[in-house]
C-alpha positions as CSV (number, residue, x, y, z in Angstrom):
1,M,-3.4,-9.4,-5.0
2,S,-2.3,-8.7,-1.5
3,I,-3.5,-5.1,-1.4
4,P,-7.2,-5.8,-2.1
5,A,-7.1,-9.0,0.0
6,N,-6.0,-7.0,3.0
7,I,-8.8,-4.5,2.4
8,V,-11.4,-7.1,2.1
9,E,-10.2,-9.0,5.2
10,G,-10.0,-5.7,7.2
11,R,-13.6,-4.7,6.2
12,R,-14.8,-7.9,7.9
13,Q,-13.4,-6.8,11.2
14,A,-15.5,-5.8,14.1
15,S,-14.3,-2.2,14.4
16,E,-13.1,0.7,12.2
17,K,-9.8,0.7,14.2
18,E,-9.2,-2.9,13.1
19,F,-10.2,-2.0,9.6
20,A,-7.6,0.8,9.6
21,R,-5.0,-1.7,10.8
22,F,-5.6,-3.9,7.8
23,L,-5.5,-0.8,5.5
24,R,-2.1,0.0,6.9
25,I,-1.1,-3.6,6.0
26,A,-2.4,-3.0,2.5
27,I,-0.3,0.1,2.2
28,N,2.8,-1.9,3.3
29,S,1.9,-4.5,0.6
30,G,1.9,-1.6,-1.8
31,Y,5.5,-0.8,-0.9
32,E,6.4,-4.4,-1.4
33,L,4.7,-4.3,-4.9
34,E,6.7,-1.1,-5.6
35,Y,9.9,-3.0,-4.9
36,H,8.8,-5.9,-7.2
37,L,8.0,-3.4,-10.0
38,I,11.4,-1.8,-9.7
39,V,13.2,-5.1,-9.8
40,A,11.1,-6.2,-12.8
41,R,12.1,-3.0,-14.6
42,D,15.8,-3.4,-13.6
43,I,16.0,-7.0,-14.9
44,G,14.2,-6.1,-18.1
45,A,11.0,-8.1,-17.4
46,I,8.9,-5.0,-18.0
47,S,9.6,-1.8,-20.0
48,E,10.6,1.5,-18.4
49,A,7.3,3.0,-19.7
50,D,5.2,0.2,-18.2
51,S,7.1,0.4,-14.9
52,A,6.5,4.2,-14.7
53,S,2.9,3.8,-15.5
54,L,2.3,1.1,-12.9
55,L,4.3,2.9,-10.3
56,R,2.1,6.0,-10.8
57,E,-1.1,3.9,-10.4
58,L,0.3,2.3,-7.3
59,I,1.1,5.7,-5.8
60,E,-2.5,6.7,-6.5
61,V,-3.8,3.5,-4.8
62,R,-1.7,4.2,-1.7
63,K,-3.0,7.8,-1.6
64,M,-6.6,6.5,-1.7
65,I,-5.9,4.1,1.1
66,H,-4.2,6.8,3.2
67,G,-7.3,8.9,2.6
68,L,-9.6,6.1,3.8
69,I,-7.5,5.6,6.9
70,K,-7.7,9.4,7.6
71,R,-11.5,9.3,7.2
72,L,-11.7,6.4,9.6
73,G,-9.7,8.4,12.2
74,G,-6.8,6.0,12.3
75,H,-4.0,8.0,10.9
76,P,-1.2,5.9,9.5
77,K,1.8,5.6,11.8
78,E,4.7,7.8,10.8
79,R,8.2,6.9,11.6
80,T,11.5,8.5,11.6
81,P,13.8,7.0,8.9
82,G,16.1,4.4,10.5
83,T,13.7,3.4,13.2
84,R,11.7,0.3,13.4
85,V,8.1,0.3,14.3
C-alpha cells in the first residue's frame, strides 16, 4: 500500500521535482516490500513460486517508476555500495 500512496501523495505536489522525490520514496518502499516478501518466503508464509512471481511483478513496478522519474527529468540518485545518502 505504501508504493501507490507515495505516488498519489507525490502527484499532488506543486512541482515535477517534488513528484519525482515521492517517486523515489515509492521505489524505496518497493525495496522494503521486497524484503518482506523474502522473509515471508523464508519463514514459509508464502510458497517459493508465489514469492518468485510477486518479486518479478515488484521489479516491473520499480522499473516503471524509474521510467517515470526519468521522463520527469529527475533521475534517481545512484549511490556507491556502502555509502549512505
